[in-house]
N, C-alpha and C positions, 0 to 999 in steps of 0.2 A: 707300163700297163694302163691300160683303160679303166675305168671303174667297174663296167660292163662290156662283156665279150663281144654281145650283141644287143642290140634294138630293137624291138617290134614296134612299129606304130601302125595302128588300125584307124582307120578312117571312120570316125562314127557322126560325122557334119549330118543336121538339118539343115537343109536349106527352106527358109521361109518363102521365098518368090512362086513356090512348087516344082522347080527343076528339079530333075534327078539327082539322086545324092544314095550315100550309100546306108543312112542311116534305113532310108527306105526298104533297103534291101536286110536287116535284121542286123545289122554290123554290131549294135551295142550288145547283142546277147552274143555274138561270136567272140567279142572282146572280154566278155566277162567269163566263156566257155575257156577262151586259151589263157586270160591269166590262173583262171583257177586252176587249168592243166598244167601250166608250167609250176606253180606254187606247189602242187601236190606230188610233182614228179621232181621236187628240189631243184629246177633250172633257175628259176626265179632267187638270183641272191647277187651280193658283192662277187666281183669276177665270175659270174654269170651271165645271165639274160635280166632283160628288162622288157616289161611288154606294157605299153602305154596307147592311152587314147589319143587320138590326133583329131584338130580340126579338118577341114576340107584340105584336101590332099590334092586338088583340082583334074583327077581323074577320073569322076563319077560315071561318066558314059563306060567304063570298062569294069567300075565296080560290083560289088564293093572290093575296096583295094586294102591292101597293106603295103609296107617296106620298113626290110630289114638293113640295119645300118650295124656295120660299117661296110657291109657285101654288097650296098644300093641294089639289090634286089626288088623288084616290087611284084608283089602276085595278086589276082583277083581269087576269089574262092567264093563256092554255094554254099558250102555247109560246112557242120563239125568233121568229116571226114576230111575234108580238104585240109582243114586244120590241124590232123591228126597227121598226115602226111607231109606238112608242112614241119612240124614240129619234130616229127621221127626222121627225116630227109637231112633236111636242110639244119634245123636249130640243132640237133644232137650228132647228125656225121656229117654235116658240114657239104652234102649235096643239094644242087641245084633242081627244081621241082618243076623241068620244064614245061610241062603240062599245062601248070600253074601262074608262068611267070608273064609278067606284060612287059 
């Protein structure tokens, strides 16, 4: 059994060269929201899920982005409603949110 059943990596990269990046699209704010929501729902724990910051995931033009392992599912999102849908459908019910998948 792995330490976590799912690991969510949210790109919060800020590029210094002025090129498009996830942090330009409020990804740090979304990271904070996702982590707090998962903690409040008691999802983030040993044997559960883990929400982590990620540096550049190299998909900036599709972003902001996140990836969920071990499922290897990549998502783009726009706002907290998208995050709620990912948590409720993918994290809790193991169903891919097709409209957000990249």
